[in-house]
VEXMARSE-264450 format. One record per residue (C-alpha): chain; x negated, y negated, z negated. Coordinates in Angstrom, 2 decimals, m for minus. Layout:
R   vexgu        px        py        pz
R       A         X         Y         Z
...
***
This chain:
R   vexgu        px        py        pz
R       A     m0.57    m19.45    104.27
R       A      2.13    m16.79    104.11
R       A      2.66    m16.98    100.30
R       A      3.50    m20.66    100.70
R       A      6.66    m19.84    102.61
R       A      8.51    m18.15     99.71
R       A      7.42    m20.98     97.41
R       A      8.82    m23.52     99.82
R       A     12.08    m21.60    100.07
R       A     12.37    m21.47     96.29
R       A     11.80    m25.20     96.04
R       A     14.35    m25.90     98.76
R       A     16.89    m23.64     97.05
R       A     16.24    m25.32     93.70
R       A     16.63    m28.75     95.28
R       A     19.87    m27.75     96.96
R       A     21.21    m26.25     93.74
R       A     20.29    m29.41     91.84
R       A     22.05    m31.59     94.40
R       A     25.14    m29.37     94.28
R       A     25.30    m29.47     90.48
R       A     24.72    m33.22     90.46
R       A     27.51    m33.77     92.99
R       A     29.84    m31.61     90.94
R       A     29.02    m33.52     87.76
R       A     29.60    m36.86     89.45
R       A     33.08    m35.95     90.69
R       A     35.23    m38.52     88.81
R       A     37.82    m36.18     87.32
R       A     35.29    m33.58     86.23
R       A     32.92    m36.23     84.91
R       A     35.50    m37.86     82.66
R       A     36.41    m34.45     81.23
R       A     32.75    m33.82     80.46
R       A     32.53    m37.29     78.91
R       A     35.53    m36.41     76.72
R       A     33.74    m33.25     75.58
R       A     30.56    m35.21     74.80
R       A     32.44    m37.83     72.79
R       A     34.48    m35.22     70.91
R       A     31.30    m33.38     69.94
R       A     29.77    m36.67     68.75
R       A     32.85    m37.46     66.62
R       A     32.91    m33.91     65.26
R       A     29.23    m34.23     64.37
R       A     29.73    m37.60     62.68
R       A     32.54    m36.35     60.44
R       A     30.64    m33.19     59.60
R       A     27.69    m35.34     58.53
R       A     30.06    m37.38     56.39
R       A     31.44    m34.35     54.53
R       A     28.68    m31.72     54.72
R       A     26.78    m33.20     51.79
R       A     29.75    m32.79     49.43
R       A     28.82    m29.28     48.24
R       A     25.06    m29.72     48.59
R       A     24.00    m33.03     47.11
R       A     25.38    m32.68     43.55
R       A     23.49    m29.42     42.96
R       A     20.41    m30.64     44.79
R       A     20.21    m33.84     42.74
R       A     20.66    m31.79     39.59
R       A     17.73    m29.67     40.80
R       A     15.62    m32.80     41.32
R       A     16.35    m33.74     37.70
R       A     13.53    m31.41     36.82
R       A     15.25    m28.51     35.06
R       A     12.08    m26.46     34.59
R       A     13.79    m23.48     33.00
R       A     16.14    m23.02     35.95
R       A     14.65    m25.01     38.83
R       A     16.85    m23.45     41.51
R       A     20.58    m23.74     40.76
R       A     22.55    m20.70     41.69
R       A     24.18    m21.29     45.09
R       A     27.89    m21.23     45.35
R       A     30.53    m20.75     48.04
R       A     32.36    m23.93     48.86
R       A     35.94    m24.71     49.70
R       A     37.00    m26.46     52.90
R       A     37.39    m29.97     51.57
R       A     35.81    m31.08     48.35
R       A     36.21    m34.61     47.02
R       A     33.22    m36.69     46.03
R       A     32.48    m36.84     42.28
R       A     33.72    m39.31     39.70
R       A     32.67    m40.00     36.15
R       A     35.54    m37.86     34.93
R       A     34.26    m34.97     37.02
R       A     30.83    m35.25     35.52
R       A     32.16    m35.30     31.96
R       A     34.36    m32.29     32.58
R       A     31.49    m30.31     34.06
R       A     29.07    m31.21     31.27
R       A     31.61    m29.94     28.77
R       A     31.34    m26.48     30.35
R       A     27.63    m26.21     29.51
R       A     26.68    m24.44     26.27
R       A     23.60    m22.92     24.67
R       A     23.08    m19.27     23.86
R       A     21.48    m18.12     20.59
R       A     17.99    m18.22     22.14
R       A     18.39    m21.91     22.95
R       A     18.52    m21.43     26.69
R       A     21.23    m23.46     28.41
R       A     23.91    m21.32     29.97
R       A     26.93    m22.24     32.00
R       A     30.36    m20.72     31.84
R       A     31.35    m18.64     34.83
R       A     32.42    m21.01     37.58
R       A     34.89    m20.05     40.25
R       A     33.51    m20.27     43.78
R       A     35.10    m23.43     45.18
R       A     33.67    m26.35     43.24
R       A     30.18    m27.30     42.07
R       A     29.09    m28.39     38.65
R       A     28.29    m32.09     38.84
R       A     25.16    m33.61     37.31
R       A     24.92    m36.03     34.42
R       A     26.87    m39.27     34.36
R       A     23.95    m41.43     35.51
R       A     23.32    m39.05     38.40
R       A     27.02    m39.04     39.15
R       A     26.86    m42.76     39.86
R       A     23.95    m42.13     42.21
R       A     25.99    m39.51     44.04
R       A     28.91    m41.91     44.45
R       A     26.60    m44.55     45.93
R       A     25.00    m41.95     48.19
R       A     28.40    m40.86     49.49
R       A     29.45    m44.45     50.21
R       A     26.14    m45.67     51.68
R       A     26.91    m44.28     55.15
R       A     30.28    m46.03     55.37
R       A     28.87    m49.25     53.89
R       A     26.07    m49.58     56.43
R       A     28.41    m48.54     59.22
R       A     30.78    m51.28     58.09
R       A     28.01    m53.89     58.15
R       A     26.56    m52.85     61.53
R       A     29.84    m52.51     63.43
R       A     30.21    m56.22     64.37
R       A     26.75    m56.10     65.92
R       A     27.21    m52.69     67.55
R       A     30.48    m53.78     69.18
R       A     28.77    m56.75     70.81
R       A     25.84    m54.62     71.99
R       A     28.20    m52.04     73.46
R       A     30.04    m54.71     75.41
R       A     26.73    m55.99     76.78
R       A     25.01    m52.69     77.55
R       A     27.90    m50.41     78.62
R       A     29.04    m47.37     76.64
R       A     26.61    m44.61     77.55
R       A     23.36    m46.21     76.34
R       A     24.73    m47.13     72.85
R       A     26.20    m43.63     72.55
R       A     22.78    m42.21     73.36
R       A     21.19    m44.54     70.80
R       A     23.71    m43.46     68.19
R       A     23.09    m39.77     68.82
R       A     19.34    m40.35     68.66
R       A     19.55    m42.16     65.32
R       A     21.88    m39.48     63.94
R       A     19.39    m36.80     65.04
R       A     16.43    m38.53     63.38
R       A     18.30    m39.36     60.17
R       A     19.70    m35.85     59.85
R       A     16.23    m34.31     60.21
R       A     14.97    m36.77     57.59
R       A     17.81    m35.79     55.26
R       A     16.97    m32.11     55.74
R       A     13.42    m32.56     54.44
R       A     14.10    m35.28     51.84
R       A     12.63    m34.49     48.41
R       A     13.69    m37.54     46.39
R       A     16.73    m39.76     45.97
R       A     15.24    m42.75     47.82
R       A     14.65    m40.66     50.94
R       A     18.15    m39.16     50.71
R       A     19.64    m42.64     50.44
R       A     17.60    m43.92     53.40
R       A     18.58    m40.97     55.57
R       A     22.24    m41.22     54.60
R       A     22.29    m44.94     55.41
R       A     20.63    m44.34     58.78
R       A     23.38    m41.86     59.57
R       A     25.79    m44.77     59.14
R       A     23.71    m46.82     61.57
R       A     23.90    m44.08     64.18
R       A     27.61    m43.60     63.60
R       A     28.28    m47.31     64.13
R       A     27.00    m46.92     67.69
R       A     28.16    m43.38     68.46
R       A     31.72    m43.66     67.12
R       A     32.52    m47.06     68.60
R       A     30.97    m46.43     72.00
R       A     32.50    m42.94     72.18
R       A     36.07    m44.08     71.54
R       A     35.55    m47.06     73.86
R       A     34.25    m44.74     76.58
R       A     37.38    m42.59     76.31
R       A     39.58    m45.68     76.63
R       A     37.59    m46.74     79.70
R       A     37.59    m43.34     81.41
R       A     41.33    m42.88     80.82
R       A     42.82    m46.29     81.69
R       A     46.38    m45.10     82.24
R       A     49.02    m43.69     79.92
R       A     49.77    m40.99     78.91
R       A     46.28    m39.69     79.74
R       A     44.67    m42.24     77.41
R       A     46.83    m41.30     74.42
R       A     46.26    m37.61     75.13
R       A     42.48    m38.02     75.30
R       A     42.35    m40.11     72.13
R       A     44.57    m37.53     70.44
R       A     42.07    m34.80     71.28
R       A     39.30    m36.94     69.78
R       A     41.33    m37.43     66.59
R       A     41.84    m33.67     66.32
R       A     38.07    m33.16     66.47
R       A     37.63    m35.79     63.75
R       A     40.05    m33.93     61.50
R       A     38.47    m30.56     62.24
R       A     35.00    m31.92     61.45
R       A     36.13    m33.15     58.05
R       A     37.76    m29.77     57.36
R       A     34.98    m27.41     58.41
R       A     31.98    m29.37     57.08
R       A     32.10    m28.44     53.35
R       A     32.35    m24.65     53.82
R       A     29.82    m24.87     56.65
R       A     27.32    m26.76     54.49
R       A     27.97    m24.72     51.35
R       A     27.62    m21.35     53.07
R       A     24.39    m22.22     54.88
R       A     23.01    m23.81     51.72
R       A     23.72    m20.62     49.82
R       A     22.15    m18.22     52.28
R       A     19.45    m20.33     53.96
R       A     18.66    m23.38     51.80
R       A     19.22    m27.12     52.00
R       A     17.42    m27.76     55.28
R       A     19.34    m25.37     57.52
R       A     22.81    m27.04     57.69
R       A     21.24    m30.40     58.53
R       A     18.87    m28.91     61.10
R       A     21.82    m27.19     62.80
R       A     23.69    m30.50     62.99
R       A     20.55    m32.23     64.24
R       A     20.27    m29.63     67.00
R       A     23.90    m30.25     67.98
R       A     23.19    m33.98     68.12
R       A     20.16    m33.40     70.33
R       A     22.09    m31.11     72.66
R       A     24.91    m33.65     72.95
R       A     22.43    m36.40     73.79
R       A     20.82    m34.26     76.50
R       A     24.24    m33.45     77.95
R       A     25.02    m37.18     78.03
R       A     21.79    m37.83     79.91
R       A     22.71    m35.23     82.53
R       A     26.35    m36.27     82.97
R       A     26.31    m40.07     82.59
R       A     22.72    m40.79     83.68
R       A     22.61    m44.03     81.67
R       A     19.21    m45.11     83.05
R       A     19.96    m44.58     86.73
R       A     20.08    m47.42     89.26
R       A     23.86    m47.05     89.57
R       A     24.28    m47.40     85.82
R       A     22.14    m50.54     85.78
R       A     24.22    m52.00     88.61
R       A     27.45    m51.33     86.77
R       A     26.03    m53.09     83.72
R       A     26.34    m56.40     85.62
R       A     30.13    m56.40     85.27
R       A     31.81    m59.12     83.18
R       A     31.07    m59.26     79.48
R       A     33.83    m58.40     77.05
R       A     35.56    m60.80     74.69
R       A     33.42    m61.53     71.59
R       A     34.45    m59.68     68.48
R       A     35.24    m62.81     66.47
R       A     37.75    m63.89     69.11
R       A     39.36    m60.46     69.08
R       A     39.69    m60.71     65.31
R       A     41.66    m63.91     65.79
R       A     44.14    m62.16     68.04
R       A     47.19    m61.71     65.79
R       A     48.28    m58.47     67.43
R       A     44.86    m56.87     66.98
R       A     44.78    m58.12     63.38
R       A     48.10    m56.38     62.67
R       A     46.82    m53.10     64.12
R       A     43.54    m53.31     62.20
R       A     45.42    m53.94     58.97
R       A     47.59    m50.90     59.59
R       A     44.54    m48.68     60.20
R       A     42.96    m49.80     56.94
R       A     46.16    m49.47     54.93
R       A     46.98    m45.98     56.17
R       A     43.50    m44.61     55.38
R       A     43.24    m46.04     51.86
R       A     45.33    m43.26     50.23
R       A     43.19    m40.51     51.76
R       A     39.92    m42.28     50.92
R       A     40.98    m42.92     47.32
R       A     42.69    m39.60     46.62
R       A     39.78    m37.44     47.78
R       A     37.46    m38.46     44.90
R       A     40.15    m38.41     42.20
R       A     42.74    m35.74     42.88
R       A     40.66    m32.77     41.67
R       A     40.29    m34.12     38.13
R       A     43.95    m35.14     38.05
R       A     45.00    m31.63     39.10
R       A     42.87    m30.13     36.34
R       A     44.33    m32.39     33.67
R       A     47.95    m32.36     34.87
R       A     48.72    m28.89     36.16
R       A     45.75    m26.91     34.80
R       A     44.82    m26.10     38.38
R       A     42.27    m23.42     39.02
R       A     39.03    m24.22     40.78
R       A     40.06    m22.59     44.05
R       A     43.24    m24.67     44.08
R       A     41.23    m27.87     43.67
R       A     38.98    m26.82     46.54
R       A     41.76    m25.62     48.84
R       A     44.31    m28.38     48.26
R       A     43.39    m30.29     51.46
R       A     43.10    m27.26     53.74
R       A     46.80    m26.93     54.74
R       A     46.91    m30.63     55.67
R       A     44.89    m29.95     58.82
R       A     47.90    m28.29     60.48
R       A     50.35    m31.21     60.08
R       A     47.62    m33.63     61.12
R       A     47.16    m31.84     64.46
R       A     50.95    m31.52     64.76
R       A     51.32    m35.27     64.21
R       A     48.75    m35.99     66.92
R       A     50.53    m33.68     69.37
R       A     53.98    m35.08     68.58
R       A     52.87    m38.70     68.94
R       A     51.16    m38.01     72.27
R       A     54.30    m36.36     73.62
R       A     56.56    m39.16     72.39
R       A     54.21    m41.82     73.75
R       A     54.33    m40.16     77.16
R       A     58.13    m40.47     77.25
R       A     58.62    m43.70     75.30
R       A     55.35    m45.66     75.53
R       A     56.97    m48.93     74.44
R       A     57.73    m47.48     70.97
R       A     54.16    m47.02     69.78
R       A     54.77    m49.56     67.05
R       A     57.71    m47.50     65.80
R       A     55.64    m44.32     65.55
R       A     53.07    m46.23     63.52
R       A     55.72    m47.71     61.24
R       A     57.23    m44.27     60.62
R       A     53.76    m42.97     59.83
R       A     53.14    m45.75     57.30
R       A     56.49    m45.05     55.66
R       A     55.64    m41.34     55.39
R       A     52.23    m42.14     53.93
R       A     53.80    m44.47     51.38
R       A     56.48    m41.99     50.35
R       A     54.00    m39.10     50.11
R       A     51.55    m41.16     48.06
R       A     54.29    m42.12     45.61
R       A     55.41    m38.49     45.27
R       A     51.92    m37.14     44.48
R       A     51.90    m38.16     40.77
R       A     55.29    m36.45     40.26
R       A     53.97    m33.06     41.41
R       A     53.43    m30.62     38.57
R       A     52.51    m27.52     40.56
R       A     50.28    m26.62     43.47
R       A     52.91    m26.06     46.18
R       A     54.69    m29.46     45.90
R       A     51.31    m31.21     45.86
R       A     50.25    m29.46     49.07
R       A     53.51    m30.50     50.72
R       A     52.94    m34.11     49.67
R       A     49.42    m34.14     51.05
R       A     50.65    m32.56     54.28
R       A     53.14    m35.42     54.62
R       A     50.32    m37.88     53.95
R       A     48.09    m36.46     56.69
R       A     51.01    m36.17     59.10
R       A     51.70    m39.88     58.63
R       A     48.03    m40.76     59.14
R       A     48.07    m38.82     62.41
R       A     51.11    m40.80     63.59
R       A     49.50    m44.15     62.78
R       A     46.08    m43.38     64.27
R       A     47.39    m41.73     67.43
R       A     49.88    m44.52     68.10
R       A     47.70    m47.53     67.33
R       A     44.30    m46.60     68.77
R       A     45.66    m46.66     72.35
R       A     47.52    m49.85     71.46
R       A     44.20    m51.58     70.77
R       A     42.95    m50.70     74.25
R       A     46.23    m51.86     75.80
R       A     46.04    m55.18     73.95
R       A     42.55    m55.76     75.31
R       A     43.76    m54.86     78.80
R       A     46.64    m57.33     78.79
R       A     45.23    m60.19     76.70
R       A     41.46    m60.11     77.13
R       A     38.83    m58.35     79.25
R       A     39.13    m54.58     79.69
R       A     35.90    m53.88     77.82
R       A     36.46    m51.92     74.63
R       A     33.31    m51.97     72.52
R       A     34.25    m54.83     70.22
R       A     37.89    m53.87     69.75
R       A     36.99    m50.34     68.68
R       A     34.27    m51.75     66.46
R       A     37.13    m53.54     64.69
R       A     38.93    m50.20     64.38
R       A     35.82    m48.58     62.94
R       A     35.47    m51.44     60.47
R       A     39.04    m50.75     59.36
R       A     38.22    m47.09     58.68
R       A     34.89    m47.80     57.00
R       A     36.39    m50.40     54.70
R       A     38.56    m47.71     53.11
R       A     35.89    m45.02     52.97
R       A     33.20    m47.35     51.66
R       A     35.34    m48.32     48.68
R       A     36.84    m44.90     47.95
R       A     33.86    m43.02     46.45
R       A     32.84    m46.03     44.32
R       A     36.07    m47.75     43.31
R       A     38.66    m44.98     43.02
R       A     37.25    m43.40     39.87
R       A     37.08    m46.73     38.08
R       A     40.68    m47.56     39.00
R       A     41.85    m44.21     37.65
R       A     39.87    m44.73     34.45
R       A     41.23    m48.24     33.82
R       A     44.79    m48.03     35.19
R       A     45.54    m44.35     35.66
R       A     46.07    m41.99     38.58
R       A     49.81    m42.63     38.71
R       A     49.35    m46.37     39.08
R       A     46.73    m45.85     41.77
R       A     48.99    m43.59     43.83
R       A     52.05    m45.81     43.41
R       A     50.06    m48.89     44.37
R       A     48.73    m47.28     47.54
R       A     52.18    m45.96     48.43
R       A     53.79    m49.34     47.89
R       A     51.16    m51.02     50.07
R       A     51.94    m48.67     52.96
R       A     55.70    m49.06     52.55
R       A     55.39    m52.85     52.55
R       A     53.12    m52.86     55.59
R       A     55.42    m50.69     57.71
R       A     57.82    m53.56     58.57
R       A     54.84    m55.69     59.65
R       A     54.50    m53.46     62.72
R       A     57.79    m54.96     63.94
R       A     55.54    m57.78     65.16
R       A     54.20    m55.36     67.77
R       A     57.57    m54.45     69.24
R       A     57.05    m56.69     72.31
R       A     53.54    m55.42     73.05
R       A     54.74    m52.65     75.34
R       A     56.39    m55.25     77.59
R       A     53.30    m57.41     78.03
R       A     51.77    m57.60     81.51
R       A     48.16    m58.16     82.47
R       A     46.99    m61.76     82.32
R       A     46.47    m63.19     85.81
R       A     43.22    m65.05     85.38
R       A     39.55    m64.89     86.21
R       A     39.26    m62.04     83.71
R       A     40.87    m59.65     86.22
R       A     38.19    m58.07     88.37
R       A     38.74    m56.38     91.71
R       A     36.78    m53.18     92.20
R       A     36.62    m52.38     95.92
R       A     35.59    m48.76     95.33
R       A     37.28    m46.07     93.24
R       A     36.42    m46.02     89.52
R       A     33.07    m44.33     89.01
R       A     31.97    m45.08     85.45
R       A     31.65    m48.14     83.27
R       A     34.73    m50.28     82.78
R       A     36.90    m48.01     84.92
R       A     39.94    m49.58     83.28
R       A     39.24    m52.97     84.89
R       A     41.37    m52.38     87.96
R       A     43.29    m55.20     89.54
R       A     47.00    m54.71     90.07
R       A     48.68    m55.96     93.23
R       A     49.38    m59.59     92.60
R       A     51.78    m62.00     94.24
R       A     50.74    m65.45     95.26
R       A     50.64    m68.21     92.67
R       A     53.79    m70.11     92.08
R       A     56.12    m67.44     93.44
R       A     59.15    m66.14     91.67
R       A     57.58    m62.70     91.41
R       A     54.62    m63.94     89.44
R       A     54.24    m61.62     86.46
R       A     54.43    m63.25     83.09
R       A     54.33    m61.93     79.56
R       A     57.57    m61.99     77.60
R       A     57.69    m64.08     74.45
R       A     56.49    m62.21     71.40
R       A     56.71    m62.68     67.65
R       A     53.49    m64.72     67.69
R       A     54.69    m67.18     70.31
R       A     54.43    m70.14     67.94
R       A     50.76    m69.51     67.16
R       A     49.82    m68.54     70.73
R       A     49.00    m72.09     71.82
R       A     46.63    m72.61     68.90
R       A     44.95    m69.29     69.66
R       A     44.51    m70.12     73.36
R       A     43.20    m73.59     72.53
R       A     40.56    m72.05     70.29
R       A     39.71    m69.49     72.96
R       A     39.25    m72.25     75.61
R       A     37.20    m74.52     73.36
R       A     34.89    m71.67     72.39
***
């Protein structure tokens, strides 16, 4: 019986340690920081999955073509950001292939920052493969937003991470184009849940400004970093370890993030199920009818179109216009990471001091994007082009960092403080640009020209900037005093933390808070009538 005593002590110590760790994880401030880490890792993972295939898939598809004489293409080192292929890219790369006197195909020496693209028919397949993730994500987002509003944020985030894990493993072992396409599309399905629920969870955990803008700014920085680091990460591991390794590493990160979410949020606990009984959010189709939300969504789409359309086309334009070297074409986007992070930081600091001017920061960002996009075709050397792209990314940072918190604020003051559907609308705005970019951009350049494409995108951003004047009264809106306000008797613990009732005066008093008239005052009655009838 004596050996049982140490065993009992060990069990008691383990139980006590587990209870201590659990109590520490459930402390509200520490828990929301851990949630921010989990969401940032999920967003980093999603953007790495979006870009990691850039240096791998073209060579791998060329290998699947069945080149028996050289079945394993020589691996290459990849630059930080590499645009998806276009038909012009394929033609230019095919022109570099010659035959030696023995009849064996040989390829001219290629610098280390850009792959040789496959044949033109395969190039179309690659474009579709690149866009398939964004396309499916675009189609699923209306459904995922509704599910997130119904189920809370943690369970859909866990579902998204699980789907991303499975699809990434499938992509790692895919041996044909159909399997690659299926896995890539499933990644879009997982991203539709993980991205939307992650951003919504941040908005819920950080209900007050400037903490909300700061947390969303950190998430945007991780998104930018993921897009930057993915191509060299994928290319290097592909070179030294093969196709499977980069995807298995990302799958392991996804699995670890999901396990961390299970430990921190405990989505299947009794407390989580009880919190799921809180009021349901406003349906996504009603949010789309909100004119303020529609203006913000339009701005998010407009500001991301230049980036989505320039990425697949700028490399070929650089080669034809300024005789750029391969390393320049691969490195042209790298410096833009710094102004993007700087733009996020600057907007967060300005929003903390002047929160009512979020619309102005977004308008300035759109103007900078428009001006930078118009300047790009006039660049005839590498340095001016880098400066233009830095201005472009700086403007995108201003728009995203200013308007993402604005969406949450609009839901707080005009609807129910549940954020799944509204951030599904934001994700739709992003995906609309990135679904069209890899497929449409090359055709526009071929039919109209790169200059016309850049000027058109710049003009669209410049024209949309004044539209944000319609948001100038948003910062003065106050929370609607209706049955949609919910009183939580205990401190915020998890889901829907932002739904906290302000002190309210009695009805009919002079101190009753009301919203000031806005630019959409004339259409407000029609909108409210539709809302009531529905």
